[in-house]
C-alpha positions as CSV (number, residue, x, y, z in Angstrom):
1,M,0.0,0.0,0.0
2,D,1.1,3.5,-0.7
3,A,0.7,5.2,2.7
4,S,0.6,8.7,1.1
5,T,-2.4,7.9,-1.1
6,G,-4.1,5.1,0.7
7,K,-4.0,3.0,-2.5
8,Y,-3.3,-0.7,-2.8
9,Y,-1.3,-1.8,-5.9
10,T,-2.3,-5.4,-6.3
11,P,0.3,-7.7,-8.0
12,R,-0.8,-10.7,-10.0
13,V,0.5,-13.1,-7.4
14,S,-0.7,-14.5,-4.1
15,F,0.5,-13.0,-0.8
16,H,2.0,-14.9,2.1
17,P,3.1,-12.9,5.2
18,V,5.7,-15.4,6.5
19,A,7.3,-15.8,3.1
20,Y,7.2,-12.0,2.6
21,R,9.0,-11.4,5.9
22,E,11.7,-14.0,5.0
23,R,12.3,-12.4,1.5
24,L,12.4,-9.0,3.1
25,A,14.9,-10.1,5.8
26,T,17.2,-11.6,3.2
27,H,17.0,-8.4,1.1
28,L,17.8,-6.3,4.2
29,I,20.8,-8.4,5.0
30,D,22.2,-8.0,1.5
31,A,21.4,-4.3,1.5
32,S,23.0,-3.8,4.9
33,I,26.3,-5.4,3.8
34,Q,26.4,-3.3,0.6
35,A,25.1,-0.1,2.2
36,V,27.6,0.4,5.0
37,P,30.6,2.1,3.4
38,G,33.9,0.4,4.4
39,L,32.3,-1.9,7.0
40,F,35.4,-4.1,7.3
41,I,37.8,-1.2,7.5
42,S,35.6,0.5,10.1
43,F,35.6,-2.7,12.1
44,V,39.3,-3.1,12.0
45,V,39.8,0.5,13.1
46,I,37.4,0.2,16.1
47,A,38.8,-3.2,17.0
48,A,42.3,-1.7,17.1
49,I,41.2,1.3,19.2
50,L,39.6,-1.1,21.8
51,A,41.8,-4.2,21.7
52,I,45.3,-2.6,21.8
53,P,44.8,-0.6,25.1
54,T,42.8,-3.5,26.6
55,G,45.7,-6.0,25.8
56,L,48.3,-3.6,27.2
57,I,46.4,-3.0,30.4
58,A,45.8,-6.8,30.9
59,R,49.5,-7.5,30.4
60,V,50.5,-4.8,33.0
61,R,48.0,-6.2,35.5
62,E,49.1,-9.7,34.7
63,K,45.6,-10.8,33.6
64,P,44.8,-13.2,30.8
65,V,45.3,-11.1,27.6
66,T,43.7,-13.3,24.9
67,V,40.1,-13.5,26.3
68,R,40.1,-9.7,27.0
69,V,41.3,-8.9,23.5
70,L,38.7,-11.2,22.0
71,L,36.0,-9.4,24.1
72,S,37.2,-6.1,22.7
73,V,37.1,-7.4,19.1
74,C,33.5,-8.7,19.6
75,I,32.3,-5.4,21.0
76,A,33.9,-3.7,18.0
77,G,32.0,-6.0,15.7
78,I,28.7,-5.1,17.4
79,L,29.4,-1.4,17.2
80,A,30.4,-1.6,13.5
81,V,27.5,-3.7,12.4
82,T,24.8,-1.9,14.4
83,L,25.8,1.8,14.6
84,L,27.6,2.8,11.4
85,P,25.3,4.8,9.1
86,T,24.1,3.1,6.0
87,G,22.7,4.3,2.6
88,G,19.3,2.6,3.4
89,G,16.2,4.1,4.8
90,P,14.4,3.8,8.1
91,V,11.2,1.9,8.7
92,G,9.2,5.0,8.3
93,G,9.3,8.8,8.7
94,G,10.6,10.2,12.0
95,A,11.6,8.2,15.1
96,E,9.7,4.9,14.7
97,C,10.2,1.4,15.9
98,D,8.6,-1.9,14.9
99,L,7.2,-3.0,18.2
100,S,5.2,-6.0,16.8
101,S,5.6,-9.4,18.4
102,P,9.2,-10.7,17.8
103,F,8.0,-14.4,17.7
104,P,8.4,-16.7,15.9
105,Q,10.6,-14.8,13.5
106,T,13.3,-14.4,16.2
107,F,14.2,-18.1,15.5
108,T,13.2,-18.3,11.9
109,S,14.3,-15.0,10.2
110,S,17.7,-14.9,8.6
111,S,18.2,-11.4,9.9
112,A,17.3,-12.4,13.5
113,L,19.6,-15.4,13.4
114,L,22.5,-13.2,12.4
115,N,21.7,-10.9,15.3
116,I,21.8,-13.9,17.7
117,A,25.2,-14.9,16.2
118,L,26.5,-11.3,16.5
119,F,25.6,-11.0,20.2
120,T,26.7,-14.4,21.4
121,P,30.5,-14.1,21.5
122,A,30.8,-10.9,23.6
123,P,28.7,-12.1,26.5
124,L,30.6,-15.4,26.3
125,F,34.0,-13.8,26.8
126,A,32.6,-11.3,29.3
127,A,31.2,-14.0,31.5
128,L,34.5,-15.9,31.3
129,I,36.3,-12.8,32.5
130,F,34.0,-11.5,35.2
131,R,32.0,-14.7,36.1
132,R,28.8,-12.7,36.6
133,Q,26.5,-14.2,34.0
134,L,23.3,-12.4,35.1
135,T,25.0,-9.0,35.1
136,V,26.5,-9.7,31.7
137,I,23.0,-10.7,30.3
138,A,21.5,-7.5,31.8
139,V,24.2,-5.3,30.3
140,A,23.8,-6.9,26.9
141,A,20.0,-6.6,27.0
142,V,20.1,-2.9,28.1
143,G,22.9,-2.2,25.7
144,S,20.9,-3.7,22.9
145,G,17.9,-1.5,23.8
146,I,20.2,1.6,23.7
147,V,21.4,0.5,20.2
148,E,17.8,0.1,19.0
149,L,16.9,3.6,20.5
150,I,19.9,5.2,18.7
151,Q,18.8,3.5,15.4
152,A,15.3,4.8,15.9
153,E,16.3,8.4,16.8
154,G,19.3,8.9,14.6
155,A,19.3,9.7,10.9
156,M,21.4,6.6,10.2
157,G,19.3,4.8,7.6
158,R,18.7,2.0,10.0
159,S,15.5,0.6,11.5
160,C,14.5,-0.3,15.1
161,S,12.5,-3.4,15.9
162,A,11.5,-5.5,18.8
163,T,12.7,-8.6,16.9
164,D,16.2,-7.3,16.9
165,L,16.1,-6.6,20.6
166,A,14.8,-10.1,21.3
167,A,17.4,-11.7,19.0
168,N,20.2,-9.7,20.6
169,T,19.1,-10.7,24.1
170,T,18.8,-14.3,23.0
171,G,22.4,-14.2,21.8
172,A,23.5,-12.9,25.2
173,L,21.7,-15.8,26.9
174,F,23.4,-18.3,24.7
175,G,26.8,-16.7,25.3
176,A,26.4,-16.6,29.1
177,A,25.1,-20.2,29.1
178,A,28.1,-21.4,27.0
179,A,30.4,-19.6,29.5
180,T,28.7,-21.3,32.4
181,V,29.2,-24.7,30.8
182,W,32.9,-24.0,30.1
183,L,33.6,-22.8,33.6
184,W,31.9,-25.9,35.0
185,R,33.8,-28.2,32.7
186,T,37.1,-26.6,33.5
187,G,36.5,-26.5,37.2
188,Q,36.9,-22.7,37.5
189,G,33.7,-22.1,39.4
190,I,30.3,-21.3,37.8
191,W,28.7,-18.3,39.5
192,R,29.6,-15.5,42.0
193,G,26.3,-15.8,43.7
194,K,24.2,-13.1,45.4
195,R,26.1,-10.1,44.3
196,D,25.7,-11.0,40.6
197,A,22.0,-11.6,41.1
198,L,21.6,-8.2,42.9
199,W,23.6,-6.3,40.3
200,G,21.9,-8.1,37.4
201,A,18.4,-7.5,38.7
202,T,19.1,-3.9,39.6
203,L,20.6,-3.1,36.2
204,A,17.8,-5.0,34.3
205,V,15.0,-3.2,36.2
206,T,16.4,0.3,36.1
207,G,17.7,0.1,32.6
208,S,14.4,-1.4,31.2
209,T,12.4,1.2,33.1
210,A,14.5,4.1,31.6
211,L,14.3,2.6,28.1
212,I,10.6,2.1,28.2
213,G,10.1,5.7,29.4
214,V,12.2,7.1,26.6
215,F,10.6,4.8,23.9
216,H,7.1,5.8,25.2
217,S,7.8,9.5,25.1
218,S,9.8,9.9,21.9
219,I,9.3,6.8,19.7
220,T,6.3,6.2,17.5
221,P,5.3,2.5,17.4
222,Y,5.3,1.1,13.8
223,I,3.1,-1.8,13.1
224,P,3.9,-3.7,9.9
225,L,1.1,-3.8,7.3
226,T,0.7,-7.5,7.7
227,E,-0.1,-7.2,11.4
228,R,-2.4,-4.2,11.4
229,P,-6.0,-4.7,12.5
230,G,-8.2,-5.6,9.6
231,F,-5.3,-6.4,7.3
232,E,-6.8,-9.8,6.3
233,A,-10.2,-8.3,5.7
234,D,-8.7,-5.6,3.6
235,Q,-6.8,-8.2,1.6
236,R,-10.0,-10.2,1.0
237,A,-11.8,-7.0,-0.1
238,I,-8.9,-6.0,-2.4
239,E,-8.9,-9.5,-3.9
240,G,-12.7,-9.2,-4.5
241,A,-12.2,-5.8,-6.2
242,D,-9.4,-7.2,-8.3
243,T,-11.6,-10.1,-9.5
244,W,-14.5,-7.8,-10.3
245,I,-12.6,-5.2,-12.3
246,T,-10.8,-8.0,-14.2
247,D,-14.1,-9.5,-15.2
248,A,-15.4,-6.1,-16.3
249,A,-12.2,-5.4,-18.3
250,T,-12.5,-8.8,-20.1
251,Y,-16.1,-8.2,-20.9
252,V,-15.5,-4.7,-22.3
253,F,-12.3,-5.2,-24.1
254,G,-12.9,-8.8,-25.2
255,K,-11.0,-12.1,-25.1
256,G,-7.3,-11.9,-24.9
257,T,-7.4,-8.9,-22.5
258,Q,-4.5,-9.1,-20.0
259,V,-4.7,-7.1,-16.8
260,E,-1.3,-5.6,-16.0
261,Q,-2.1,-3.9,-12.7
262,T,-5.1,-3.1,-10.5
263,E,-5.2,-0.2,-8.1
264,V,-7.6,0.2,-5.2
265,S,-8.1,3.3,-3.1
266,K,-9.3,2.3,0.3
267,R,-10.5,5.8,1.1
268,S,-12.6,6.5,-2.0
269,G,-13.4,3.0,-3.1
270,L,-12.1,3.7,-6.6
271,V,-10.8,0.6,-8.3
272,S,-9.1,0.7,-11.7
273,A,-7.3,-1.7,-14.0
274,K,-4.7,-1.1,-16.7
275,T,-4.8,-3.7,-19.5
276,N,-3.1,-4.3,-22.7
277,R,-6.1,-2.9,-24.5
278,G,-7.2,0.0,-22.3
279,E,-8.2,1.2,-18.9
280,I,-11.3,0.7,-16.9
281,S,-12.5,2.0,-13.5
282,G,-15.4,1.7,-11.0
283,R,-16.4,1.9,-7.4
284,W,-15.9,-0.9,-4.9
285,P,-17.7,-2.5,-3.0
286,A,-20.7,-0.9,-4.7
287,K,-19.7,-2.7,-8.0
288,K,-20.5,0.3,-10.1
289,L,-18.4,0.9,-13.2
290,E,-17.6,4.5,-14.1
291,E,-15.7,4.6,-17.3
292,A,-13.5,2.7,-19.8
293,S,-11.5,3.7,-22.8
294,C,-9.7,1.6,-25.4
295,T,-6.1,2.4,-26.2
296,D,-7.0,1.9,-29.9
297,D,-9.7,4.6,-30.3
298,K,-10.0,4.3,-34.1
299,A,-13.1,2.8,-35.5
300,E,-12.4,-0.3,-37.4
301,A,-14.5,-1.4,-40.4
302,G,-17.3,-3.8,-39.6
303,P,-20.7,-5.1,-40.8
304,L,-23.0,-4.0,-38.0
305,N,-25.8,-1.5,-38.7
306,Q,-27.3,0.7,-36.0
307,H,-29.8,-1.9,-34.8
308,Q,-27.1,-4.6,-34.4
309,A,-24.7,-2.1,-32.7
310,Q,-27.6,-1.2,-30.3
311,Q,-27.9,-4.9,-29.4
312,V,-24.2,-4.9,-28.4
313,S,-24.9,-1.8,-26.2
314,T,-28.1,-3.3,-24.7
315,R,-26.3,-6.6,-23.7
316,F,-23.6,-4.5,-22.0
317,V,-25.8,-2.1,-20.1
318,E,-28.2,-4.9,-19.0
319,R,-25.2,-6.8,-17.6
320,W,-23.5,-4.0,-15.8
321,F,-26.1,-1.3,-15.3
322,P,-29.5,-3.1,-15.0
323,A,-31.0,-0.6,-12.4
324,E,-29.7,2.5,-14.2
325,V,-31.2,1.7,-17.6
326,R,-34.6,0.5,-16.3
327,G,-37.1,3.0,-17.6
328,A,-34.4,5.1,-19.3
329,K,-34.8,6.9,-22.6
330,L,-32.4,6.0,-25.3
331,T,-30.9,8.5,-27.8
332,V,-28.6,7.5,-30.6
333,H,-26.0,9.7,-32.3
334,V,-24.1,8.4,-35.3
335,S,-20.7,9.6,-36.4
336,G,-19.1,8.5,-39.7
337,S,-21.0,6.3,-42.2
338,G,-21.1,2.9,-43.7
339,N,-18.9,0.2,-42.3
340,T,-16.8,2.6,-40.2
341,A,-19.6,4.3,-38.3
342,V,-19.5,4.8,-34.6
343,Y,-22.7,4.7,-32.6
344,A,-23.1,6.7,-29.4
345,F,-26.0,5.3,-27.2
346,I,-27.1,7.8,-24.6
347,Y,-29.3,6.6,-21.8
348,R,-31.2,9.2,-19.6
349,R,-33.9,8.7,-17.2
350,Y,-36.7,11.2,-16.5
351,S,-39.1,11.5,-13.6
352,K,-42.2,13.9,-13.9
353,G,-40.6,15.5,-16.9
354,V,-37.3,16.2,-15.0
355,M,-34.1,14.6,-16.2
356,M,-32.4,12.6,-13.4
357,P,-28.7,12.8,-12.6
358,M,-27.9,9.3,-13.8
359,R,-25.7,9.4,-16.9
360,L,-24.7,6.5,-19.2
361,N,-23.0,6.8,-22.6
362,V,-21.8,3.9,-24.6
363,M,-19.9,4.1,-27.9
364,V,-20.0,1.0,-30.2
365,T,-18.1,0.6,-33.5
366,S,-19.6,-1.0,-36.6
367,G,-17.2,-3.8,-35.8
368,G,-19.0,-4.6,-32.6
369,R,-16.4,-3.2,-30.2
370,I,-17.2,-1.0,-27.2
371,L,-14.9,1.9,-27.9
372,N,-15.6,3.6,-24.5
373,F,-18.3,4.3,-22.0
374,T,-18.9,6.8,-19.2
375,A,-21.4,6.3,-16.4
376,R,-22.7,8.1,-13.4
377,A,-24.7,5.4,-11.5
378,V,-26.6,7.4,-8.9
379,K,-30.0,6.9,-7.4
380,D,-32.8,9.2,-8.5
381,P,-33.5,12.0,-6.0
382,K,-36.9,12.3,-4.5
383,L,-38.8,15.1,-6.2
384,P,-41.2,17.3,-4.3
385,E,-44.9,16.8,-5.0
386,R,-46.5,19.4,-7.3
387,T,-48.7,21.9,-5.4
388,V,-49.7,24.2,-8.1
389,S,-51.7,23.1,-11.3
390,K,-50.7,24.3,-14.8
391,D,-53.8,26.5,-15.0
392,G,-53.1,27.9,-11.5
393,A,-49.5,28.7,-12.5
394,A,-50.7,30.4,-15.7
395,G,-53.2,32.6,-13.8
396,H,-50.5,33.5,-11.3
397,L,-48.2,34.7,-14.1
398,D,-51.1,36.8,-15.6
399,R,-51.6,38.5,-12.3
400,I,-47.9,39.3,-12.1
401,R,-47.9,40.9,-15.6
402,L,-51.1,43.0,-14.9
403,G,-49.5,44.3,-11.7
């Protein structure tokens, strides 16, 4: 749907939300890799800035160097992948975040699985160093929330989503769990007890509360089209409009008509179709055609006389405008002559001598082709009852003249 116009552009294929999300995720992964200028170079620079001082400090303090350097490199990778500006675009205008349910795509989407992989190593090495798994998980979760907030607020060409936050936190859980297993298997102790629980819980509660407050006050929730209320009903309505306008196009333009695109405006109900032979439009769900015109507007030679052409028009109007032509008066105008004549059939309805607002014009060639039609399918207004007779009106006028 085009959000600016409220129009749905219906492709000639079926729609499946899960498959659509997977294709979109794959596209976003490829686009992200291509969009970040110098991603590898930026990663190397950030890694050097973090890892070299970390290694030197660890060596001076006689601490294990390798695991600390690896932690620095992993953090550099997270910063490079998540916070470098890209050439892409945000989810929508302004500070927006996709807050729709992150499940089940957290474990099925290619993008989410990559996020899990990205956020697993750093918590693993952090838990091995500090042996405070709960605190590490809390830091990773709150840090991931800050990353998503920066992506939503900053003009970085990135998008914020609850799925990314869930995937990042899941990666942190996996990393901390892997560290716990390693510490247990190597006999280095598993957990530093109550202090870790206290720090982890405090950080998780305060950090989450602060992030929720900021998101609530400055971020507009973005709900994907596939999860908006009434989406399935709208899809069914659009599919109905698509079928209806396709049938009408085939009837008007004849066999061999190929519909290239249908367009439905949810606001006005106008539905139109572009075909290989012309364009046609109408109103949905009222199912009232409005106009059609052939791309080839030249009258071809044909054997039909006026009576036979009128039969073509009659079959058309009785099929698509049965209520409008009931009781209508028909007027015929002929342009051209012989076997290249074009017949304009004009239908008007009158009530009490007053022409009603209904309009219906159909042009048929001597070859039997409907060249175009225009229609205004509206109900007759209720006319007021006559209160003055013809003689009474004449007498009233005479009195006015005589003063």
